[in-house]
Phi, psi and omega in degrees: 000139179303163180290094183293322183294319177296319178299312182295320179299320178298313182295320178297321178293317182293333183258008177081021181248012186299325183269000181286147177286135182251124179235114178299143178252149176301143176230157189266234190268001186270173176272355178285152179230145183232148172225149170262127177258129182227145174213106187063235179265001179271146178213152177222168173242129173262126172253127177245107185233084187299123180300329183292347175264006180096000180282147179218116184279348185296318176299322178300315181294318182294314180293322177300318177299317180297314182297318179294328181293339178255015172089018180258162186267082168256150185299130175287149181273130175257320177204141177224134168234083189294333181294333179251353177078030179245125178235146168244125192233159169303140174267113182283348179133170186266343195257099173287155174310313184300319180290316180300319185284343171293327181269322184235067184298335180290351180263012183303310184299320180299313181293318183289329174293323175298321177295321177299321178296322178296317178298319177297322178294317178304317185276357178277348183247149175300138181286161175297157177282159168083011181273149173293158179246142171273085176277166175305322181291315180291328176299319177293319180295331181289354177278003182307317178301328178300313184282332181280330190234336186257317185217137177260118180239154174290156186305327182292316179292321177299313180297324180295319178295315179299319179295317181292321177298312180298318181293320180295317177296318181298321183280324196235341190278334185093170185290145179275070186233013179250145176293124176246128176281349165081311177244061186267090182212180194295340178269357176243013179238131181256132179269122184233072191293344181282347179268171184254151171058218184294341180294346178295340183254111176276140187250131179232162166057055182244017185292341179263019181306145177212181174267131185211169172301156189301331186271002186299310182290336172295321177297319178296318183288314190270327176254064186283134179291338191256345179209152176277141176245131182299143179301323179296323178293317179301315181297317180296320180296314181295321177296314180298314182297317179299318179294317184290331184255354181073024181267153177286129186296317181296319178296321179295318179299317180294318178297319179300317180300313182296313184290327176295319178297313179301312184296316185283333170297317177296317180299320176305316179294319180294317178296321178298320178295318179297322180286311190276317182272314188267358177056052177240080187293347181300336182287345175299331182295336183271344188298316179302323180292319179298316177299320180296318176302315183295312182297322180292314182291330179287353173287347178299126182304332180291346182249025184300317181294320178293322177300316180300326181280327189265327186301324180303319180273338176288333182266004177242157183264121179284169174277115184270004182279000000 
């Protein structure tokens, strides 16, 4: 891999940030790396996304422009060198939803309703061109990490699960025609209470955005792998979103169940890969919650056939070595 530190030092010098203090930020499962740059009371965010690892900063920039154009808080661009995958961005703030709610758990409903309003705003505007779609067929294909890393099934059972997932999305999820930020959850949302309206919610990690059914980001937000969300908050969010978008609440609930099952089956596979291949055991801590989301959503009568196929491996402990 090229000398990333030398490359970043050059860019910082060229953009007037050479003397700024650099503080690495925690990063999740991606190959991207982030730093906070500070000088006095000024701050920026450095994104390091090496192209040789498969990263591409252009989708992030395009979606960010779109979100800002409709009045939402996506980081403004200060400098971009897309050929090397280095960006310097506006710092939206230090306080993630997840961090704020550890200190002020009683404010969960307020923050999550603000997030619901942002999702309604996202879906009020035509999406950008050229995005991939979460079709029933592609949703089934996205379960590959589950079968490769979490559970070994014979080809017939694997095909049956893929068929049932595709059929469930086709029947209940709705058309894949809304912009989905895809990883819309409490660790990718910044709380900015000094701002007004939808600008209070800062948006991060949207480079994998695609077109999906309307409830996809609700599944990400409410059935979060990393934190529990109160049932009362979930109900309030779904009611607010249905009111803001004119959608039928019962139809939305059914779509959410289907999309949550698809998403969390995939997440089980991704976490298993992180544990077994990448030797990151911290992801084991999230697995019980993901399984709980799945078991609860599979209680929906419309998913009875899928439940029959999935519960045997959800109720057993895999070999994590």
